[in-house]
N, C-alpha and C positions, 0 to 999 in steps of 0.2 A: 504494500500500500504506500502511496506517495506521501511526502511530507505534508503537502497542502491538505490532503484528505484527512490525515491523522490529526493535524492541528484543528481543523474545523470540527471534526467529530468530538475531539476531546473538549474543546471550549463549549460546544453546544450541550454536551452531556453534563458538564459542570453547571451551566446556567439552568438547565431543565431540572436537575436534581435539587439544586439549591432553591429554585423557585417553587418547586412542588413542596419541599419541606417547609419553607416559609409560609406558603399558602395554607397547607394543612394545619400547621401550628396556629396560624392566625385565626383560622376558622374555628378551631377547637377552643382557643382562648376567648374569642369574641362570643361564641355560643354560650360558654360558661358565664361570662360577665353579664350578657344580656339576660340569661335566665335568672341570675342572682339579683340583678337590678329590678326585674319584673316581680320576683318573689317579694323583695323588700317593699316595693311600691304597693303590692297587694296587701301585705301585712299592715303597712301604715294606713291604707284606706280602710281595711276591715276594722282595725283598732279605732280609727276615728269615728266610723259609723256606729260601732258598738258603744263607744262613749256617748254618742248622741242619744242612742236608745236608753242607756243607763240613766242619762240625765233626765229625760222626760218621765221615766219610770219612778225615779227618786222624787220628782215633783208630785206625781200621783200618790206616792207613799206618804209624803208630807201632808198632802191634802186629806188623805184618809185618817192620818193621825189627828189632824186638827179637828175633823168632823167627829171623831170618836170621843173627843173630850167635851163635846157640847152637853149641856145639862139635860136637854130633852132625850138625847141618846142614852145617857146614863140612867135617867129616870125609868125608861122603858124596861130596863133589866134590873132595876132596884126593887127588891121584894117589898120594901116599905112604902112604896108610892102606889097610888091608885092606878091600876093598869088601864082601866077604861078611859079615864081622863087623859092619861099620858098617851094612850094609843091614838086618840084623835089629834093630839098635838104633834106626835111623831110623823103621822101621815102628811100633815101640812108642812112640817119641816123637811121631810124627804122630798116632797114635790118642789119645795122652794129651792133646795140644793140642786135638784135635777134641772130646774128651769134656769138657775143662775150659772150652772156649769154644764154647757152643752156636751162636754166630753164624758160626763157621767151617764151611763146607760141604765144602770140598775143599782139599787141599794137594798141590802137585807141586813136585819139585825137578829142575831141568835142569842138565846140566853146561855147561861153557863153550862147547860147540858146539851147544847148544840141544836135546840129546837128553834125554828124560825118564829119570831114574835112580831116581826114587821117586814114587809116586802113591797117594793114598788111594782112588782108583777103579781098577778093572781095565779101563782104557781101552787100546784097540789102537793109538791114535795116539801115537807115541813121538818123532817128529821135529817140533819146534816152532821150528826155526831161522828160518823165514820169517814167523813170527807176530809181530805188533806187540808183544804182551805180552812176548816174549823180547827183541826188538831194543831196545825202549825201556827194558826193565828192566835192561839190561846196565850202564847208566850211573847211573841213579838210580831212585827209586820211581816207578812208573807205574800209573795207574788205567786199566783196560781198559773195554770196552763192557759195558752192562747186558744180560743175557740170562736165560733161564729155566734153572734148575738141572736137570741130567740126573738128579740123584738125588731131590731133593724136589719139583721142579716149581715152586718158588718163584722170585721174582726175585732174582738174585744178581749180584755184580760181582767181577771178578778184579783183584787188586793184586799187582804184581811188584816185587821188590827184588833188587839184586845181592848175591851171596855172595862175600865177600872172604876169602881165605886169605893171611895175612901181607901184607895190603893189596894183594893182586893178585886181579884178577877171576878167579873160578873157577867160577861158575855163577849160576843165577837161581832164586829162590824165588817160586812163584806160589801165592797163596791166594785161593780163591773164598769171599766172604762173603755170607751170606744177609741181604739188606737189605730184604726185602719188608715186614715188619711196621713197622719204623721209618720206611721211606720212605713207606708208605701213611699212617702216622699223621701225618707232617708235612704231606703234600699234602691229606689229608682233614680237616685242621683248618681249618674255614671261618669262624673268628671274624672279624668285620668284613667279610664278603663277602656278607651278606644271603642272600636265598632263591635267587638265580640266579648268584651268584659261585662260581668254582671256581679251584683251582690244580692244574696237572698238569705232568708232566715228559715231554719228548720227547728222542729221540736225534738224532744228526746227520741221519739219513734222514727225520726228521719223524714217526716212529712213537711213539705214546704208550707210556710204560713205567709209568704209574700209572693207577688206575681213573678213570673218568669219572663225573661227577655225573648225566649225562643219558643215556648209552648204556651198554649191557652188553657184556662180553667185548671190551674194546678194547685190552688190553695187548699190544703188539707186533703189533697187527692194524690198529688205526685210525690213519690218517695225518692229522695236523693241519697242512694246508697253508694257512697264514694269513700275512698281511703281517708279523705279529710274529715267526713262526717263520722266515720268509725273512730278515727283518732280523737276527735272532739269529745266523744263519750267514753273513751278509754277501752274500745272494743278491739283494737289492733293487736294481732299476735306479735311474737318477738321478731319473726322473719319480716312480716309486713312493716313493723315499726322501724327495723333497720333500713329497709328500702325507702321508707318515707323520710328518714333522716338524710338520705343521700340525695333525693330528688323529689320535687313536688309536682310530678306529671302523672296524670291519670285520665281515665275516660269519665266524662261528666254524665249527668243524668240524661242529657239530650244527645248523647252518643258521640261527642267530639272529644279529641284529645285536648286537654287544657292544663295550664299551670294554675295551681290553686293554693289557698291557705285558709285557715279558720281562726275564729276568735270567739271564745265563750262569753256570752253576755252575763255579767255577774248578777247573782241573785235570782236567776231564772233558769228554766229548763230549756233554754233556746241557745242555738249556736249560729253565728254569722259566718257564711262562707263567701269568699271572694275568688273569682275564677276569670281567666282570660284564655282565649283560643291559642293553642301552641303554634298554629300556623301564622297567626298575626304576630305573636311574640317573636318568632324567628324570621320574620320577613326581612329585617335588615341584613341577615347573614347571606341571603341569596344575592343581594346587590353587591355585597362585599366580595363574594366568590367570583362574580362576573368581572368586577374590576381587577381582581388579582390575576385571573386568567388572561385578561387583555394586556395587562402590564407584562406578564411573562412572555406572551407571544411577541410583543414589541421588542423586548430585550433579546429574545432569540434571534429575531431578524437582524437587529442592530449588530449583535456579536458576530453572526455569520458574515455580514457585509464587511465589517471591520477586519475580521480574520482573513477574508479573501484578499483584501487590499494589502494587508501587511505580509501575508505569506507569499503572495504573488511577487511583491517587490523584492523578496529574498531569493525565491527559487528561480525566477526568470534568468538573472545573470549567471547563476550556477549551471543551469541547463545549457546556456550558450557556451560556457567554458568547457563543459563536459563534451559537447559536440566538437569543439576546436581540438581538444586533446586527441579524440578518436581520429580526426582527419589527419593530424600530424603523424600519428602512429601508422596510418595507412600510407604515408609517404607524400601526402599533399602538403608540401612545405609552403605553398603559396596561399594557403587558407588563412584568413584573418578573422579572429573572434569579433573584433570591433565593438566592444562593449563601452558605452559612453558614461556609465555610472561612475561617480567620483569616490566610491567607498573602496574598501580593501579588495572586493571581488573585481571591481573595474581595474585596479592596479595590477592584479594577478593576470587578468586577460591581456592587458597591454604588454606585460612581461613575456607572455606566450607569443604574442605577435612579433616582438623584438627577437626572440629566440629563433623563430621561423626564418626571419630575414637573414640572420647571421648563418644559419645552417645552409641556406641557398648559396650565400656568398662562398662559404667553405667548400661546398660541392663543386662550384664552378672553378675555383682555384685548383682543386685536386685534379680536375679533368685537364686543365692547362698544363699542369706539371707532368701528367702522364704523357702528353704529346711531346713535350720537351725531352723526356727521358728516352723516348724511342729515337729521336733525332740525334741525340748526343749522349752516347754511353759514358763518355769520359766525364761529362759534367753531372752524370747521374748522382754520384755520391754527394757532391756539393749541393745539388738541387734537393736531394732527399733530406739533407741536413737542414736546409732552409725550410723545406716543406714541413719537416718534423717540428721545427721551431714555431712555424705558423700554426700547425695543428695544436701544439701545446698551448699557444695563446688562446686559440679558439676553445680548447677544453676548459681553460681557466674561466673564460667568459661564460661558458655553459654552466660551470659550477656556480658562478656568481648569480646567474639567472635563477638556478635552482635554490640558492640561498635566499634570494628575494622572494621566491615562491613560498618557501617555508615560513618566512617572516609574515607574509601576507596571510597564510593559513592560520598562523598563531593569532594574528590580529582579529581574523574572522571569528575564531573561537572565543576570544575575549568579548567581542561585540555580542555574540550569541548569549554568553554568560550574563553580560550586563542587561540585555533585553529580558532574559529570564528573571533576573533579580528585580527588574522594573515591574514585570508582571506580578511577581510575588508581592511587591509593595502595594500595587494597585489592588490585589486580592485582599491584603490586610486592611487597606482603607475601606474597601467594600464591606468586609466582614464587620468592621467596627461600626460603620453606618447602619448595617443591618441589626447589630446588637442593641442599638438604641431602641428599636421597635420590639425586638423579641425578648429582651430581659425585663424582669419584673421590678428590680430595684437597682440602686447605684452600685452596691457591692457586687452583685452578679455581673453587671455591665463591666466593671473594672477587671474582674476575673477573666472575662472573655477577652478584653483588650490585652491582658498579660499573656494569655494562651496564644492569641493570634500573633503577637510580637515575637513570641518564642519560636515561631516557625522560621524567622529570618535572623534572629539575634538571641543571645543567651539572656533570659530574664529570670534566672534562678533567684537573684537578689534584686528586687524591684519595688519601687514605691511611687505613689502619687501624693503630693503635698499641696494644699491650698494655703495661701498666705492670709493671715488675719491681721489687718493693719492696726486695729485697736489694741491688740495684745502684743503686737510685733512677734508673732509666733506662727508656726506651721501646724495645721491640722492634717493628719494623715488619713486620706480617704481609703488608702490601701497600703499595706506594708508587709512584704514577705521577704524575710532576710534570715540567713543561717546563724548570724551572730547577734544582731540587735533586735530589740522589741520596743517600738515606740508607738504611742497613739498621737503624740504631739511633741514638739520641741521648740525652744526659743529660736528665733531667726538669728540674732546675733551676727557673727561673721562666718556662718557655716557655708559649705560649698553650695547648698541650695540657695541661701540668701545671696551669694555672689552671682549665681545665674539670674535670679530675680532682678538684682540691681543692674547688671549689665544688659539684660534682655537678650543675651546671646548664649548659645549652647557652649558647654565646656567639656573637653576630653581631658581628664585629670589623671595623668600617670603619677607615680610617686615623685618623679622629678619635678613635674609641674606643681604638685601640691606643696612640696618643700619650698619651691620658689615663692609661691603665694603666701605661705606661712611666714617665711623670712621677711617678706615685704610688709607683713601686717595686714594683708587684704583678707585673709581667712584665718579661722581657728578650727582645728579638726574636732569633730564630735563623733562619739561612737567608735566602733571597731575600725581599724585602719585597713582599707582594701588596697590591692595592688593596682587597680585601675578603676576609675569612676567616670561615668558619662551622664551628664544632666542636660535636659532640654527644657527651656521655658515654655509655659502654656500661655499663649496670647489670644485674647478675644478683643477684637476691634482696637488693636494696637495697645491694649492694656494687659499687663502681666497679672494673671490670676493665681499662678502657682507654677509648679514644675514637676516633671517626672524623671526618674533616674534609675540606672542599672549599674551594678558594680560586681567585680569579681575579686575573690580573696585568693585565688589560685593562679590564674593566668594573667600576666601583665600585658599580653597581646590579645586579650579577649575582644577588644573593640579597637577600631581605627577611625580615620577621618571619614571613610566612606560610610561607616555605620552612623557616625554623627550626622552626616548630611541626610542619610536615609531617615533617621528618627526625626530630624528637623522637618522633613517633608511630611511625615505622618502626624506630627504634633498638632498641626492646625486642625485636622479632622478630630483628633482626640479632644482638643480644647472645645470645639463646637459641640461635640457629642456629650462631653461632661456637663457643659452649661445646660444643654437641653434636658439631660437626665436629672440634674439637680432641680431644674425648674419643674419637671414632672413631679418629683418627690415633694417639693415645696407646695405644689398645687394639691396633691393628695392630703398633705398635712393640714393645709388650710381648709379643705373641704370637710375633713374629719372634725376639725375644731368648730366649723360652722354648724355641722349636724349636731355636735354635742351641745353647742350653745343654744340651738333651737330646742333641743330636748329639755335642757335645764330651764329655759324660759317658760316652756309649756308647763313643766312641773311647778314652777314658781307661780304662774298665773292660776293654776288649779288650787294651790294652797291659799293664795290671796283671795280667791273666790270663796273658799271655805271660811277664812278668817273674817271676811266682811259679811257673808250671808249668816253665819252663826249668831253673832250678836244682833244683827238686824232682825232675825227670826224671833229672838227673845224680846227685843224692843217692841216690835209690831204685835206679837202675840199677847204680851202682858199689858200693852196699852189697850187692846180690845177688852181684856178682862177687867180693866179699871172701870169700864162703863157697864159692866155686868152687875145688876143689883143683887144677885144671889151671893156675892162675896162680902164678907165683913170688912170693916175699916182696917182692922189689924192685918187681915190678909192683903188688902190693897196696899198697905204700907210696905209689906213684904214685896209685893209686885213692884212698887216704886224703887226699892233698893236694887232689885234685879235689873230693872230698866237702867238705873244709874250705873250699875256695874257693867252691863253690856255696852252702854254708851261709852264709858271710859275705855273699855277694851277696843271698841271700834276706833276711837280717837287715837289710841296708842298704835294701832295697825296703820292708820292713815299717816300718823306722824313718822313712823318708820319708813313708809313709802316716800314721804316728802324728803326726809333726811337722806335716804339712799339716792334719790333723784338729784338732790343738791350736790352730793359727793360725786356722782357720775358726771354732772355738768360743770364741776369745778367751781361751784358757787358757795361752798362752805369755807368760811374764813376762820383763822385762828386769832383769838384775842387774849393775849397773855396779861396776867396781873399777879401781884404777890398773893399767895394763897398758903394757908396753914394746912398741911396735909394731915397733921394729927387731928385738927379740928374737923376736917372733912371726914376722917374715919369715924370720929365720935358721932357726927350727924348721921352717917350711913348706918352705924350700929343702932342708934336710937330709932331710926326709921324702919329698919328691917327686923328688929328684934321681935316685935309683936307677931309679925307674919311667921317667923321661924318658930316661935314658941307655940303658935297655934297648931303646928305640925309635930310638936314634941322634939324639936331640934335645938341644939345648943349653938348660939352664934357668938363668936369671939373675934375681937379686933386686936391686932398686934403691932402698934407703932413702935419704932426702934430708935428714933432720933429725939433729942431734947427739943423743947419748943423753939429755942432760938435758932436751931439748925433745920427745923422742920418747915420753915417758911420758904417756899420756892416761887420762882417766876414762871407761871404756866397758865394755860387756859383752863380754869377750874371747872367751867361748865362741861367741857369735853371729858376731863378727868373724872368728874362726878358721873357722867353718862356711862363711861367705860366700866367703872366699878359697880354702878347700879345694875347694869346689864349682867355682869358676871355673878354678882351676889344673888340677883333675882333668879338666874338660871340654876344656880347651886341649890337654892331653896326649892325650886320647881322640880328638879330631878333627884332630890334626896328624900327618901321616905323615913330614914331613921339615922341617928348618929349626930355628927357635929359639922359645922361650917366655920372655917377660920379664914380671916383675910387680914392683910397687912402689907408691910414693905420692908426692904433692906436697902441700904446704900451700897452700890458697887462702883467705886471710882467716880466718874463723872455722870453716872446714871443712877436712877432709883428703880429698883425692881419691885413691882407690886405683885401680889399673888392672892388667889382665892382658891381655897382647898376645901373639898367636900368628901363625904363618904357615900355618894349617890351611886347611880347606875353605871357611871363610867362611859367612855367613848371607845368604840372598837378601833383597833390600830389602823385599819384601812380607811377610817373616816376622819382621823385626827387632823389631816391637812384640809380635807374638803369642807369641814364645818365652818371654816372662815370664808369660804367662797360664796359669792352672791348666787342665789337660785339653788344652791346645793341642799339646804336644810329641808326643803319641801319634798325632796326625792328620796329620803332615807327609807321610807317604807310606805305601803299603801294605807295602813291603818294608823291614824293619828291618835296617840295616847295623850300627848300634852298639847295644850293650846299655845299659839304664838305664831308670828309671821315668819319666823326663820331668818329674819334680817338682822337680828340683834348683834350676832357675832361679826357679821360682815361690816356693820356700822362701827362696832368697837374696833375692829382691825383698821378701818379707814381712819378713825380718830387717832389711834396709836401712831400710825404712820405720819399723820399730819403733825403730831407733836414731836416727831423725830425719833420714834422708838420702834420696837417690834413686839409681836405677841405670839405665844405658842402654848401648847398644852402637853402635859404628860398624864397618861391615864391607863388604867387596866380595867377592862370591861368587868362590871360587877363589883369593883372595889374602889370606886371613886375617881375623881379627877383633880388636877391641880393646874389652873390657868395662871399664866405669868405674862407680864408685859413690862417693858422698860420705857422710861421717859428721861430726857436730859435733866440733870440736877443743876439748875440755874438759879443764881442769887441776885439777878439783875433787879435794881430798884425800880419800882413803879408805884402807881396808886395802890395803897394798901387796903386789903379787905380783912375784916375781923376774922379771927380763927374760926374755921368751919362754916363760915357764912358765904353764901353766893351774893352777888350784887342784887339788891332788891330795890324796887321802887316803893317809896313811902307815899301812901294815898291819904288824903284828908277826906274822911267820910262824913264829917259834920255838915249838915245841910244849913247853909247860912240863910237862904231865902228860897221861898217857893214861887216868888213873883217873877218867874222866868219864862221865856218863850224859846222853844227848841225846834229846829228844822232837821228832820231825819230824811236823808237822801239815800234810798235803797230800792233796788228793782226786784228783790226777792220778797214774796209775801210772807214767808215763814219768819225771816229775819225781821221784817217790819213789825209783825205781831209780837215777836220776842222783845224788841226795843220798847214797844208801847206798853207791854206788861211790866217790865222792870223799872221803867221811868215814870209810871203812873204815880201821881201825887207829888212828884219832885218839881214838875213844871206847871206853870199856870196854863200853858197851851202848847200842844205839839202839832206841828205842821208837817205834811208829808210831800215828798217829790220822788219821782221814779227815774228821772234822767238828769244829766248835768245841765242841759239847757233850761229845764224847768226850775232847777234849784237857783240858777243865776237870776231868772226873772222874779222869783219869789223874794230873794234877798234884795233885789233892786227896788221892789215895790213895798217892802215891809221892813221898816227900820227898827221894829221892836224885837226882832230876833236876836237872842243872846248867844246861842251856840248852834253849830252845825255838825251833825254826824255824817261824814261824807264817805260813801262807798267808792272804792277805787275803780273796780271793774264794772262798768255800765255800758249799755249800748249807746251808739251815736257819739257821745262825748264822755270820756272817762273822768274820774274824780280829780286827777292832777290838773287837767285843763280847766275844769270847773272852778277849782280853788284859785287858780291864777286869775281867772276872769273876775271872781268876787273880790279879790285883793285889789283890783284896779280901782274899785269905788268904795271899798270898806276895809280899812286897815285894822280896825279894832275887834272885829267879829272873831269869836273863838271857833276854830275849825279843827275837828279831830278826824283823821283819816282812819278808816277801818276796812279790812279786806280779809278774805280767806286765802289769798295767794301770798304767803310769806316768803319773799325772796331776799337774797342778800342785796342791800342797798335800797330797799323799799322805804325804810324810815328816812334816809337821807333825801330820797326823791320827794317824799311827802313834805318834809320841812322846807326843801328848796322851792316847792310849788306854793308855799304860803300857809301850810297847815301848822297848828300849834303843837300837835302831838299825833301819835300813831298807835293803833291797837290792832291785834290780829285775832281772827276767829279760830276756835270757839271763844266767845267773849264771856268772862265771868262778871256777874252783876257787881260785886264789890269793887273789882278793879275798874270797871267803866265808871261807876259813880264816883270813885275816888279821883279819877282823872278829871271828870267834869267839875267837881267841887273845887279841886285844887287849882284848876285853870281859872275858874270864875272868881274865886275868892282872892286870887293873886292879881 
């Protein structure tokens, strides 16, 4: 087989094999990634829809609980109350509830024996004592099975709740809720599911309770027996479970192969299934396959074309030379090869042509000499001698030509070797480019680079280092060496730093290294090698790092040609490294984004709980205050609960505002002289009653004398940090003691709060200080709280210039510690243990006053009217800034203005400025619910006399009013 054919077949085979391997691997990886992405999307969608279902079911449960506490519902099962009279009332009450709540389909009341004593239907079934809805509803709220309503024919669900009379179980309330519309709306929302995806709900028997996207009339008729439904109810065998763990592909109830997942709806016997057609899911793979095949075909055509051109340029002159040699061997000395190429083959052909010319000349001369010998025998000897001398000269010339021919052949071999090496270099560059796509991470990519370089140069000892300008050091992305083990090293004057500095490659033999050391340009680091070769990594003209090889055995392991070769390849390595690093950075960023989204969702869920819980108590007990069936002492208890819930709600909102200020950088530090011993005394006095009520011992441990315990610090933030830690300690400690105090350590004070409570698991000790983390500890909340306290405390500590940490053993208590600078800078002094407080004059000097209240909120307006009644002779109201200006302009009797800042059309700042233009003496107090840094200064600059934030306490507001008016 000819050289041309061999070369073309060889190159084509390499391209085809490489292309096929890359295409197959790409298809397998892409298929796996797409399946995983779709499965994760289905899981997220199913979980979201399930949470929606759980939310509206929880709302129905809360409604059932509320109804079950009604007096009429309790009286019907109270044996002491007249049944006939109560029965009439309960029927009216049931009809009233059904009319006011369209989602209620049916209401039944069972006595403690399970007998129906009231029913919105005329049902003949009266004994439900054996039904699950009665048995499970005796102890707590219970969600029954989903069925069709006997009345409307719609899908409904029954929820039962115990009825307690004087805290004794006396009966069960059962309410059937029509859930068809909202349930169908949730499951028929197919956003993100494409053309073949669907979400449907099944009961424990596997029957569908929501519509199908593909079949009609399926509700409670079509059974969905799939691996996902079996797994949901724990019916999968070991073999089936193992297969399900590996892949989520199966045949759906409508006969198509699908990718699916499930999510159990908490508190019910229902399971939510999310599925999408396998054909639709894998559609992108087909397009990718077509593109890969097209690229492969184009590459094969290009390689064959290029190979033909290169091989033809090499073999054509050789063929001509071969023909010329054969002609000369046949005796045709006049034949000329006549090759015009300027390479070594051309030189060889021209040498053959010169040799032929000289052979012809030699032949003619020999013939002339033969004629002369025949004519003159006497001169024969002399002529022969001359002829011999001439022949000898020709022989030497011939030998010279042969020597030139050998030299040309040698040069030809060198050229072929160089071309082969060039092809190897191109192949290495191609493989490195390919590895960017085929490798999963940076480490795997660098290993491929090392292995490919090893085919043309010894990479036994090899490393890639990136330069860190901030630390003036090198971080080793890869390091494989027989003698040294580094992960990083200082740049200093190392060989690698020299390459970075000069931006040039360096071939460092021992002689070169000794010269550079002697001149002070480098300092040797690590084991001494016999030869070292380093190449800078350049990206857009900037040096990002270097890679190097070295040998401990052979001082001739590398030469100048190796250095030039690696310099050629280094550009591709630099670009590929940057791309691979960018890919890894993107993956890391995406992972952080997903985690942040998950934590924010958990945080919002917890905030919803922390806001709804006190609101439920406030609204519920306010309703009870209007119920004449409760005594005054009971209503006073209700008022205390409302007050407690309100404070809890305010604390939650305050935490949210504080964390928002911290996030926005609006929280400022205001330092002043503060006695930390006095602060500890105040905290002990405040928290001791709360600790004693739980049977806990609370101890404070100050360690500095009074004269040294006065420091320059923001006492409000320090008080907030310690209050949060002590409050947490009391909350999470059931028995034992709580100790708090401080010690001085050099220029810092280390505070501590130690308890004997539940402790913090080791894997959570870092996370509890992060925002959003607290809400995600577990699904069931045992302790109330927003989960932001420690995040705020950590932010405060860092603002004060310290750090916070915890040591804890789960079940054996915790010790929280934080440091703050010990500063004695002189400033405005505050009495030991006291925060800066405003002193208010509450003595009413006169009631002959006129007040203008500017407020657009009706509730706030009513509150002001209530607390200020009797203080002012007249109270005037305005709802906008423009209206307030006109009233003040037309009424000179107004003594004071309560100005809301946030109002439509014109805000309070602008209104105050306009009023000041024509009335300089009027007292104006700014009031707002939006407490931001700098708001007080804005109010004073606008012309207000003072500033107060909501929620507003009566005694503080009256004190400010009287103080301003009397002064």
